[in-house]
N, C-alpha and C positions, 0 to 999 in steps of 0.2 A: 457469419461476418460479425466482428466485434464492433459494437456501437461506442463511439468516442466523442466527447465534447472537449473543445479547446477553450481555455479561459486565459486571456492575456490582454493587457491594455494597449499593446503596441500593434497596430493594424498590420504592418508589413510582416512582423514576426509571427503573429498568430495565423496569418494567411499562409505563410511558408510552412508552418507546422501542419496546418490542415491539409495542404497540398501533398506533403510528404506522406501523411497518413493515408490519404485517398489513393495515392499511387501505389502504396504498399498493400492495398486491399481492405483497409478499414472503412467502416461506414461513419463518416463524420456527420453527426446528427445536429450539431450546433457549434457556432463559433461566436463567443461573446467577449466583451471587454470590461465588464464590471462584476463585482461580487454578488450584489443583490440580484442582478439579472441572471447570473449563473445559477443561483439557488432556485430561482423561479423557473427558469428554462429546464433545468435538470429534472424538476418534478413533472414537467410536461413531456419530455422526450425520453426519459429513462435511459441515460447512457450507462454502459457497463464500466467504462473508464473515463475519468475526467483528468485531463492534462492541465494543471493549474499553476499559474504564476503567483508568486507571493505578493508582488507589488501591484496592488490594484487601487484605483482612485477613491473608491467609496467604502471599502471594507478591508480589514487586514486579511491576508491570505489564510492564516491559521483559522480565523473565524469562519471563513468560507468552507474550509476543509471540515471543520467541526459540524457545520450545518449539513453539509453533504453526507458526512459519515453517519449522522443521526437521522437521515431520511429513510424512507422505506418505499421501494428497495434502495439500499445504499450503494452508490457506485464506488469503485475503487479509485482512490485519488493518488495520482502520480504528480508530485510537485516538479516543475521545470523552472528553475530560478537562476538568476545571475549570481546569487549569493551562495557562498559555501560557509558562511559564518555559523558557528556552533549554536548560537541562540536561535537563529532562523530554522536550522535543521531540526533541533529538538522541539521547538514550538510547533512545527508542522506535524511531526510524528506524534506528539502528544495530543494534537487535535484530531488525529485519526488518519493522516496520510499514510498510504501503504508503501511509498517509496519517495526518493528524493534524488533528482538528477540536476546537475548544473548545466547551464546553457552552452558551455564550451564542449559538451559531448558531441560526438560525430553523429551523422544521420543514422548509420546502422546501429550504433549504440542506443540511440533514442528509440528507434523502432523495436529493438530487442527488449528494451525496458518496458515499452507499452505491451508487448506480447506477454512478457513474464508477469506484469501487473495484472493483466486480464486473466492469467492462469492462477493468480493467487499468491505469487511470490512477493516478498518484500525486496524491492530493488533500490540500490543506492549507488551513487557515484563512488568509485574506488576510494577508500579512505574514510568515507562517511559512515559506513556500516559499523566500523569499530567504535566510532564516536557514540553512536546511538546505543550499542550494546554496553559500552562502558558506563553510560549514564544510567541505563537500566540496572546494571549491577550495583551502582552506587545507591540507587533508590531501593534496591532489594535488601539493604542492610537491616531492615526490620524483620522480626520473626514472621514466618508464614502462619496463617491460621491453622489450628490443629486439625480441624475437620473441613474437608472440601468436597466438592462433587466427586462421585465415584466414577473413574474412567475405566474402561476395559483394558486388558493387557495390550491389545493391538492399538488402541487409541493412545495409550501411554508411549508405546514404541514409536508410533508416528510422531507424536509430540516431541519426543527426544530428538528425532532426526530433523524436525522443523527447527528446533532450537539450535542445532548445529549448523544451520544455514543451508541445508539441502533443498533443492527444488522439488516440486511434486514428482517430476519425471525421475529424478535421482532416487527419491524415496521409493517410488514404484519399482524401480530396477533393484534396489537394495533388498526390498521385502518380497519381491516377486509378486507384485500386485498390479492391477490395472491403474492407470492414471485416475480414472473416475472413482475407483474404490478409495484411493488415497484422499481425493477431494472430499468424498463423503465422510471419511473418518475425521478430517479436519473440521468440516461443517458441524458434525455431531459434537465434537469437542468444544467448538466455539459456543454452541447452544447450551451445553451443560455448564460451561464456565461463565456464561453470560458476557462473552467478549465479542467485539465487533469485527476484528480483522486479524490478519496474520501477525502484524507487528505486536499487537496486544498479547497474542498467543505466545510469541517468543519471550516477551517480558515475563509472562506467567511462568514459563518453563525455566527461565534463568533464575527467578526468585526461589524456585524449588530445587535448583541445582541440577536440572535435567540436561543442561548443556555440557556437563562434565563428562570426561571419558570414563 
């Protein structure tokens, strides 16, 4: 059972989100309404996924995401926000959020996003993924370092498919591997590259042209 924490300053909204998660079989370990409280509680209850609103009364959402992403063990952060503004999306992702969903999403779309986030996918409301990748390509205009950590052939192959946007399940089917083996390759690659999440991994791959056919 996946452990989820909900962070939103609107009581009715966060309670509804928590109810949907519980009914879908998730273990809701905490429901909080402030950023500092979220960081403190997350350290105590160790959620695997944090559903985070960006508009909090005491701390900007991206700062909360950054603190959560920098904790140990770090939960995967899925932003659930009313805003689809470019600045908000990019700020959240650069802070370490693994995905970004707008609150107009339907219940099933939201639950699917939580499931995929827990599995390690980078999940975005349709239209926002292109925005994020476009920004990463812009930032990648600088030359890559000549020497980097040495990846195995299989790790590079998995990394290339991650950069193309394939889920772990799709990668496993493409390479005829188990889901767990794909996850292990990704975790090993993250460790070698000193990256924190799949979004940073995608950026790394794009900077090196691994998303090209």
